[in-house]
Structure formats: structure tokens, C-alpha cells
MIDOSE-1310 file (N, C-alpha, C; in nm, 2 decimals, decimal comma, always signed):
residues 73
mtkn	+0,09/-0,12/+0,00/+0,00/-0,01/+0,00/+0,08/+0,13/+0,00; +0,09/+0,19/-0,11/+0,18/+0,30/-0,13/+0,11/+0,44/-0,08; +0,16/+0,51/+0,00/+0,10/+0,64/+0,04/+0,08/+0,72/-0,08; -0,06/+0,79/-0,08/-0,09/+0,88/-0,19/-0,17/+1,00/-0,12
vgli	-0,16/+1,03/+0,00/-0,23/+1,13/+0,06/-0,12/+1,23/+0,12; -0,12/+1,35/+0,08/-0,03/+1,45/+0,13/-0,06/+1,51/+0,27; +0,02/+1,58/+0,33/+0,01/+1,65/+0,45/-0,12/+1,73/+0,46; -0,13/+1,82/+0,37/-0,26/+1,91/+0,38/-0,40/+1,84/+0,35
drvl	-0,39/+1,75/+0,26/-0,50/+1,65/+0,22/-0,53/+1,57/+0,36; -0,43/+1,52/+0,43/-0,44/+1,44/+0,55/-0,51/+1,52/+0,66; -0,45/+1,64/+0,69/-0,50/+1,73/+0,79/-0,65/+1,77/+0,76; -0,68/+1,79/+0,64/-0,82/+1,83/+0,60/-0,92/+1,72/+0,62
riil	-0,88/+1,59/+0,59/-0,97/+1,48/+0,61/-0,99/+1,46/+0,76; -0,89/+1,47/+0,84/-0,91/+1,44/+0,98/-1,00/+1,57/+1,05; -0,98/+1,67/+1,00/-1,06/+1,79/+1,07/-1,21/+1,77/+1,01; -1,23/+1,74/+0,90/-1,36/+1,71/+0,84/-1,42/+1,59/+0,91
aiva	-1,36/+1,49/+0,95/-1,41/+1,37/+1,02/-1,45/+1,42/+1,16; -1,37/+1,51/+1,22/-1,40/+1,56/+1,37/-1,52/+1,64/+1,35; -1,53/+1,73/+1,25/-1,65/+1,80/+1,23/-1,79/+1,73/+1,22; -1,77/+1,63/+1,12/-1,88/+1,55/+1,11/-1,93/+1,48/+1,23
alli	-1,82/+1,43/+1,32/-1,84/+1,36/+1,44/-1,92/+1,46/+1,54; -1,88/+1,58/+1,54/-1,93/+1,68/+1,64/-2,09/+1,71/+1,59; -2,11/+1,71/+1,45/-2,24/+1,73/+1,40/-2,33/+1,62/+1,44; -2,29/+1,51/+1,44/-2,37/+1,39/+1,49/-2,39/+1,39/+1,62
ftgt	-2,29/+1,42/+1,70/-2,32/+1,40/+1,85/-2,39/+1,53/+1,91; -2,39/+1,63/+1,84/-2,48/+1,76/+1,89/-2,62/+1,74/+1,84; -2,65/+1,65/+1,76/-2,79/+1,64/+1,71/-2,83/+1,72/+1,59; -2,73/+1,78/+1,52/-2,74/+1,87/+1,41/-2,83/+1,79/+1,30
ftgg	-2,78/+1,66/+1,28/-2,83/+1,58/+1,18/-2,92/+1,48/+1,24; -3,04/+1,43/+1,18/-3,11/+1,33/+1,24/-3,15/+1,23/+1,13; -3,20/+1,12/+1,17/-3,26/+1,02/+1,07/-3,15/+0,96/+1,00; -3,17/+0,93/+0,87/-3,07/+0,85/+0,79/-2,95/+0,93/+0,76
wiwv	-2,95/+1,07/+0,77/-2,83/+1,14/+0,75/-2,72/+1,11/+0,84; -2,77/+1,07/+0,97/-2,65/+1,03/+1,07/-2,57/+0,92/+1,02; -2,63/+0,82/+0,95/-2,56/+0,71/+0,89/-2,47/+0,75/+0,78; -2,52/+0,84/+0,70/-2,44/+0,88/+0,58/-2,32/+0,95/+0,63
lgiv	-2,34/+1,06/+0,73/-2,24/+1,14/+0,77/-2,14/+1,06/+0,85; -2,20/+0,96/+0,93/-2,09/+0,87/+1,00/-2,01/+0,79/+0,92; -2,06/+0,73/+0,81/-1,98/+0,67/+0,73/-1,88/+0,75/+0,66; -1,91/+0,86/+0,62/-1,82/+0,96/+0,55/-1,71/+0,99/+0,65
avil	-1,75/+1,01/+0,77/-1,65/+1,06/+0,88/-1,54/+0,95/+0,90; -1,60/+0,82/+0,92/-1,50/+0,71/+0,93/-1,41/+0,69/+0,82; -1,46/+0,71/+0,70/-1,38/+0,69/+0,58/-1,29/+0,79/+0,57; -1,32/+0,93/+0,60/-1,22/+1,03/+0,60/-1,11/+1,02/+0,71
lltg	-1,15/+0,97/+0,83/-1,06/+0,95/+0,93/-0,96/+0,83/+0,90; -1,01/+0,73/+0,85/-0,92/+0,62/+0,81/-0,83/+0,64/+0,71; -0,86/+0,72/+0,59/-0,78/+0,75/+0,49/-0,68/+0,87/+0,54; -0,73/+0,95/+0,63/-0,63/+1,06/+0,69/-0,52/+0,99/+0,77
ltcy	-0,56/+0,88/+0,85/-0,46/+0,84/+0,95/-0,37/+0,73/+0,87; -0,41/+0,67/+0,76/-0,32/+0,58/+0,69/-0,26/+0,64/+0,58; -0,29/+0,76/+0,55/-0,21/+0,84/+0,43/-0,24/+0,76/+0,29; -0,36/+0,69/+0,28/-0,38/+0,62/+0,16/-0,53/+0,61/+0,14
cply	-0,57/+0,66/+0,02/-0,70/+0,68/-0,03/-0,71/+0,57/-0,17; -0,80/+0,47/-0,15/-0,82/+0,37/-0,26/-0,88/+0,44/-0,37; -0,96/+0,53/-0,36/-1,02/+0,61/-0,46/-0,91/+0,69/-0,56; -0,81/+0,72/-0,50/-0,71/+0,79/-0,56/-0,63/+0,70/-0,67
vplk	-0,62/+0,57/-0,63/-0,54/+0,47/-0,72/-0,59/+0,47/-0,86; -0,73/+0,43/-0,89/-0,77/+0,43/-1,03/-0,78/+0,55/-1,10; -0,78/+0,66/-1,02/-0,78/+0,80/-1,08/-0,64/+0,85/-1,09; -0,54/+0,78/-1,04/-0,40/+0,81/-1,07/-0,37/+0,95/-1,00
istl	-0,43/+0,97/-0,87/-0,42/+1,10/-0,81/-0,32/+1,07/-0,70; -0,23/+1,16/-0,66/-0,15/+1,16/-0,55/-0,13/+1,30/-0,49; -0,15/+1,33/-0,37/-0,12/+1,48/-0,31/+0,00/+1,49/-0,25; +0,08/+1,38/-0,26/+0,21/+1,39/-0,19/+0,31/+1,47/-0,28
pkkd	+0,40/+1,55/-0,21/+0,50/+1,62/-0,29/+0,60/+1,52/-0,37; +0,65/+1,56/-0,46/+0,73/+1,47/-0,56/+0,84/+1,39/-0,49; +0,91/+1,46/-0,39/+1,02/+1,39/-0,31/+0,97/+1,29/-0,23; +0,84/+1,29/-0,16/+0,79/+1,19/-0,08/+0,74/+1,07/-0,17
kses	+0,70/+1,08/-0,28/+0,66/+0,97/-0,37/+0,76/+0,86/-0,38; +0,89/+0,90/-0,39/+0,99/+0,80/-0,42/+1,03/+0,74/-0,28; +1,00/+0,80/-0,17/+1,04/+0,75/-0,04/+0,94/+0,64/+0,00; +0,81/+0,66/-0,04/+0,70/+0,57/+0,01/+0,70/+0,43/-0,05
t	+0,79/+0,41/-0,15/+0,78/+0,28/-0,21/+0,87/+0,19/-0,16
């Protein structure tokens, strides 16, 4: 599993996951939207923590700086 999520992308994913969790726990969203937002939050958190996004692979996207790409293999 080669890293493909850079620092800024990683930080944004983790922040968005925290915001989504806060929206769920404060009761801002109700019903089915809680599940959708929860799943999105978990995916963002996992991809942020692992520095790997499976969606980026088929799209051939990497937000890593060029020097980090050669170090991650």
C-alpha cells in the first residue's frame, strides 16, 4: 500500500471527520443522514490516518510532494 495522501489533504480529512462527528453528537443531523455522515466521517478519518486513499489509485491521483513519492515505495 503506497502512500498517496499528502499532509494538507491528510489534515483536512481528519478535521472534516472531527466536524462530522461533532455534528452527529450535537444532534444537528437526524434520521438517515446520521448514518451517511458517520460513514463519511469514518472513511475520512481512516484515509487521513493511513495516508492512503483507495479512490485515488484508479484515478492516478497523489497529493504527496514529488520527493515523498519516491520514499514511500
